[in-house]
N, C-alpha and C positions, 0 to 999 in steps of 0.2 A: 504493500500500500504506500502511496505517495503522500507527502505532507508539504504544506506551504505555510508561509507566514501570514498572520492576520493583517499585516500592513504591506505585504508584497504581492507581486504578480503571481497569478496561478500558473504561469509558465515557468516560474522558478521553484522547482520542487526537489525534494530529496526523499529517500526511503526512510522507513521507520527507525532502523538502527542509527542512521546518521542524525535524525531528528532527536533521538534520545541522547546521543553523545553531545550534540551541540547545546541542548537544553533551551537556550534562548536564541531567536533568529537574529542575524546581524543587523537588521533594520530596527530592532527593538520590539518586534512583534512576537507573538506566541505561535507555535506550530499547531496546526489543525489538519485533519484529513482533507485531501483535495476532494474526495467524494466520501461522504459519511457512509459507513458500512450499513448494509441491511442485515438484520438479525437472521442468523442461520439456525435459530432455535424456536420452539413453540412454547407458549406460556405453560402448557401442560407438562413440559419437560422439567420445569423449575422445582416442583416439590420433590422430585426423585433424585435431584443432584446434590452432592456434597459441596461445601464451600470451595474445595480445591478444584472440583470439576467445573464449577461455574467460573472460577478465576481463569482456568486454562481456556475455557470457551471464549471469554471476553478478550483475553490477550491474543488468542489466535485470530479473532475477528479484526482487531485493530492493528496488530503487528504480524502480518502474514509473511514477512520476510524471515521470521524465525522458523526453524523447523519444528515439527511436532515434538521431537525428542528434546530439543532445547527448551521448549515451553514446559513440557512435562517435568524436566529436572529442575527448572527454575521455580515452578509452583511447589514441588516437594521440598526444596531447600528453604523457600520463603515461609511456608506454613507447616512447620514440623514441631520439634520438641521445645522451641523457644516460646510457645504459646501455652498459657495455663488452662485453656479450655479447648477440648478437641474439636468442638464445632467451629472454632475461630471467632465466630460472631454469635454469641447467645442472645436470645431475645426474651426480655422480661415484661410481664404485664403488671401495671400498677395504676390505680385510679382510672381504670377504663382505657388507658393509653398503653402503647407498646414502646419499650426502650430498647433500641438496637445498641448493644454494648460492643463498642469497638476498641476497648482498652485492655484486652487480655494478652497483648504482646509484651515484648521485653522491656519497653519503656513506658508502659501503662497509658498510652494515648492512641487515638485513631490513626496518627501518622504512621504507626508501625505497619498497618495493613499495606500501605504503598511502599514504605521505606524498607521493608524486608524484601519486597519484590524488585524495587528499582536497581539495587546492586547486582541482582541476578540478571536482569535485562541488560544492564550496562556492560558487564563483563562479556556477555554473549554478543552484544552489539559491536564491541571492540574486536572480537574475533571475526565477525562477519565482514566488517569494514577494513580489517587488517590495519588498524591504527597503530602506529609506532609511538605516538606521543603518550606520555603519562597524563591521565585524566585528573584534573583538579576540580573537585566538587566545591564550588563557591556558593555559599548560601547565607541569606539573612533569615533570622528566626525571631519569632515572638515568644519562643519557649520550647514547644514540643518538636518542631522540625529539626532543630539543632541536635537534640539528644537522639532522636530516631535515625537521622542520617548518619551520625557518628557511630551509633550502634550497628547500623546496617552495613556500613562500609569499613568498619574496623578491620585493619590488616588485610583488606582486599588488595591483591596484587595489582599494580598499575594504577592505583588511585591514591590521591591525598584529599583530605576534607578540611576546608577552612570555613568556620562558622562565625558570623558576627551577630551579636545580640545586644539589646539595649541595656545599659547599666541600670540596675534597679527596676527593670521592666519585666522581669520574669520571677516566678515564685521561688522561694528558698529551695524547694525540692527540685524544681526544674534546673536551677543553678547547680545544685549538688550533682545532679545527673550528668550535666554537660561537663563539669570540671573533673568528674571522676571516671569518665569513659576511658578505657584503656585501649591503646593502639598507637603504634609508632607513626601512623599517617594521619593523626587527628589533631586539630587546633581549634580552640574556641576562644574568641576575643570579644570583650565588651566594648561598646562605643558610648561616648557621651552624647546621648540623644535617644530618640524613640525608634520603634521598628521601621516606620516609614523612612527615617533618615538612613537606616542601614540598607533597606531595600532599594532606595533611590540610588545610593552609592554603588551597590552591587550591580544594578542595571547599567550604570554609567561605566563601570569598569569592564563589564561584558562587551560594551559597544565601543570601547577605546581601541581603535585600530592599531595605534602605535604600541600599546601595551600587549595587544594580541600578537603582534609580530615578535615582540621580545619573548613571549611565552613559547611560540613556535620555534624560535631560534634556540631555545633551551630545552626543546623536546617536551613541552607541556601544552595542554589544551584545556580550556575551561568547559565545565558542564555545571548543571544545577540540580539540587535535590528539592527545590521548592516546587509547588504545584504548577509553576510556570513550565516545568518539564513535562512533556506529554507522557513520558514513561512513568511519572509519578501520578498523574491524573487518572489514566485509564484503569489501573487496578482498583480504584475506588468505586467504579461503576458496579463491580461485582456484588458488593454487599447490599445494594438496593434490590437486585434480582434475587439474591439468596433469601433475604428477609421476606420478600413477597411469597416466594415458594414455601418457606417455612410456615407462614401464616395460613396458606392454603392447606398445607399438610396437617396443621393443628386444628383445621376446620374453624378458624377464627374469621376467615373470609372465604368466599366462593371464587373459583377460577373466573377471572374476568372482572371481578369487583374492582372499583377504583379505590385507591388509598391516598392519604395525605402524608407527606413527610415534613417535619419541622427540623431545620438544620441550623445549629449555632454556627455562624460563619464570620470570618474576618477577611480572608484573602479570596473568598468566593470559589475555592476549588472544590470543596466537599459538596456544595449544593449544585455546582455545575455538573459534577458526576451524576447527580440525580436527574438533571435535565437531559444528559446524554442517555441515561437509562430510559427516560420517557420517550426520547427519539427512537430508541430501539424497540419500542412497543410496550413497555411496562405501563399498566393502567394507573398512572399518577394523575390525580385530579388537581392538587395544589402542592407546590413547593413553597414552604413558608420560611422566609429568611429571617433568622433571629439574631439580633445584634445586642451588644451591651451599650453603655452610654456613648461610645464612639459610633453613633447611629447614622453614619453617612449613607449606608445602604437603605435603611428604613426611609429616610427622606427621599432617596432616589426612587424607590418603588412607589412612593406616595405622590411625587410631583414630576418625575422624569428629569430632574436636575441632579447631576452628580457634582457636589461642591465640597472640596476638602478644606476650604478656608474656614476653619472652626477650631475651637479649643480642643486640644488632645487630652484625653482622660486616661490616667493610669488607674485601672480598676481591679476588682477582685476576680475578674475573668481575663487574665492578662494575655492569653493567646489570641484574643480578639481585639486587642488594643491596636487597631489598624485604621488608617484613613484612606489608603489607596489600595483598593481591592483588585489585584492584577487580573484575576481570571474573569472578571466581568467583561473584559475585552473579547474573550472567546464567545461569550453569549451574544454580545452586540454584533459581532462578525456574522453570526448565524442569523440573527434577526434582520440585519441589514442586507440579506441575500448575498453575503460574502463580498460586499463592496469594500475592498481593502483601502481605497482612497478615503472613503468616508470614515473608516475606523482610524486611519492615520491622522485625519483631521481632528477627530474627537480627542484622541490621546495627546496630540500636540496642544490642544486647547487646555487640557488638564495640566500639562506640564507648564505651559506659559502663563495661563490665567488662573489656574487652580479650580476650574469648573467647566462643565459643558452641559448642554441640554439635548436630549434626543427628540426625534420627530414624533408628532402626535400618533401617527400610525404605529410606530414601534412601541410607544408607550402603551397603546391599547393592547397590543400583543402581550406585552409584559404583564399587564394587569390580569389577563386571562389565565396565565400560567402561574404567576407568583403572587404571594401575599408577603407582608413583612411586619415586624414589630421589634420592640427592644425592651430590655429590662434594666432598671437602675441597680446599683449595688445593694440597696436595701431590699429591693424586690427579689434579687438573686438569693439573698439570705432567707427571706421569707418563703421562697419556693422550696429551698432545701428543707426547711423546717416543715412545710406543709406536706411534702411527699414522705418525709420521715415519719411524721405523725400518723399518716394514713395507714402504713403497714410496715414501718421500720426499714423501708428501702432508702438507701443513701446515694445521693448523686453529687457530682462535683459542680463547681460554679458555672462552667460552660454549659453542661447539660441542663443546669437550672435555668439558664437564659432560654434555652430551647423549650424547656418544660413550661416556663411562665408564659412565653409568647404563644405556645400551642394552646394553653388553657384560656388565654385571653381571646385568641382567634375563635375558639369554640363557643365561648360565651357571646361574643359580638355577632357571630354569623349564624349560630344555631346549626352549623354544618355537622351532621352526624357521621360523616365518612370516617372510617377507621383511621386513627392517627398513629404514626410511628415517629418517635422522637429520637434523633441521633444522639446517643450518649458517647461523648468524645473522649472522656478521660476518667481514670480512677479517682474517687474522692480522696484517696491517700496522696495524690499529687498536690492537693491544696488543703492540707489538714487544718491549717489555721482558720480559714474561712468556714469550712464544714463544721469544725468543732464549735465555733462561735454561733453559727446558725442553729445548731441542734441544742446546745446547752443554754444559749442566751448570755454566755460569759466569754470574755476575750480569752483566747488560748494563751497560757502563760509562757509558752515556748514557741520556737519556730523550727522549720526544717525537720530533721529526723526525730528530735525529742517531741515535736508536735504530732508526728505520726504515732508515736508510742502513746501519747496522751489520748488521741482519737481512738486508737485501738482499745485502750482501757474502757472507753465509753461504749464502743460498739461490740467488742468481743469477736468471736469467730476466728477463722483461720486467715492469716495474711497470705496474699498471693506471692508467688516466688519473686516476681518483679519488685514487690514492695519490700520483701525481706532483703533483697539484694542491695537495697539502698544503703544499708548499714555496713556493707562489706568493705568499701573502699574509701580511702581518704581523697578529698578533692585536691587538684592542683591549685596554686595561687592564681587569683584572677588578674588578667591583663586588661587594662583600660586605655583606650586611645580615642583621639578625635576622629569623627567620620572622614575628615579630609586626609587622614593618615592611613586609611585602609589600603590603598594601592601600595604605598610604601611598605606597610606591614607584610603584604602578600609577597612583595619582592624579597624581603628579608627572609621569610619563612622558606621560600623556594630557592633562595640563594641565586637569584637571577643575575646573569652577567650583563 
């Protein structure tokens, strides 16, 4: 299958291994299929298939340049003993809604679903393309992508990982995870700024032709582990199909019934995967975009104007502290009938003016498919408490954003369609917030001691990934200015 940039001509294409290796297009756009694939499965197949089988099916559909054997081995390696639940994605029912638990991987967050797969795809893509350069995974993170990409690529031959994250903008547990990852090829560096500062600088470095030539002369090549990379995005489609199949299997819905998904989102990758699942024929009625107080997406879905010129909030759902949602570009490309010039114009307006407005016709299409809402920090805590009081089910702050927005949507619309809430992280990744929400008292400790305090309250068995947090001492934190990121990369790679 051929891929093109959202900002480039459809005559300029490359195959899927090359798109995965490059990560971001040279013109700043994101790679999308030249021709969106048609599903080669039927809805009635889904209840019979395991998660691994559905993952292999989706990857084969989008990345047909890989052999069946390559895909089979990639899936087995990505979804094996590092998961604490054999189903990979268990589904829990609470307060009449379903919670799709995506946090049973090694770093306790939904990013593991894709970032256990991406290194497998990357190594095979390098073999197919016969690339001689060492791949440098350059990534900005608001918390979970950093840890999951480092864990996924640790000691992978032919790759180095360099992660930039906002100083003070990730949770104590996320910070501990990043700084204690073991691997000779891993680096995590804090910047004085927020996630958008880090992501903007990463995109700038990707598109710096002079720096790119320096890399090539030193036998290096950039790639990305963010959801900007199509190899990171596609594996996320699988859990929408799997969950639908499981609900049919459990007789919670009938085959062909429509369902709603509420997705806590910052960079718009997770919910875009849901949109792609809908394009493949999954009966999705509404995709509900759930934001925290950085509610740039809520405003966009309400008035058709994307405006990042607003106060940036550091919240108790830090992975969503984002004002520039990169993957929205892929959605707009689709809705604008693949008009790359229109997309380039909108993205330039965002860069130069800080805002853009979409056409009324496009806005009407958006409203038909999407709904949106947001939760304040107090509402997040109240939702954790409400769900816990209902039947002692515990959710993390990001899942609480989704749960609150789903609950409000149902009250406001009286829509009785079955609702699936994307549960993106273990509550033990954010023990301070969860402890305070449940007990009404501020947690007296942070990080690992806070996990122990929360566990004393909740009881039960801790997952392997949670127990592993106590095993390693973190490295010292490095903090730099965003303007020094390129210089830092040069130093790490010892560029000539």
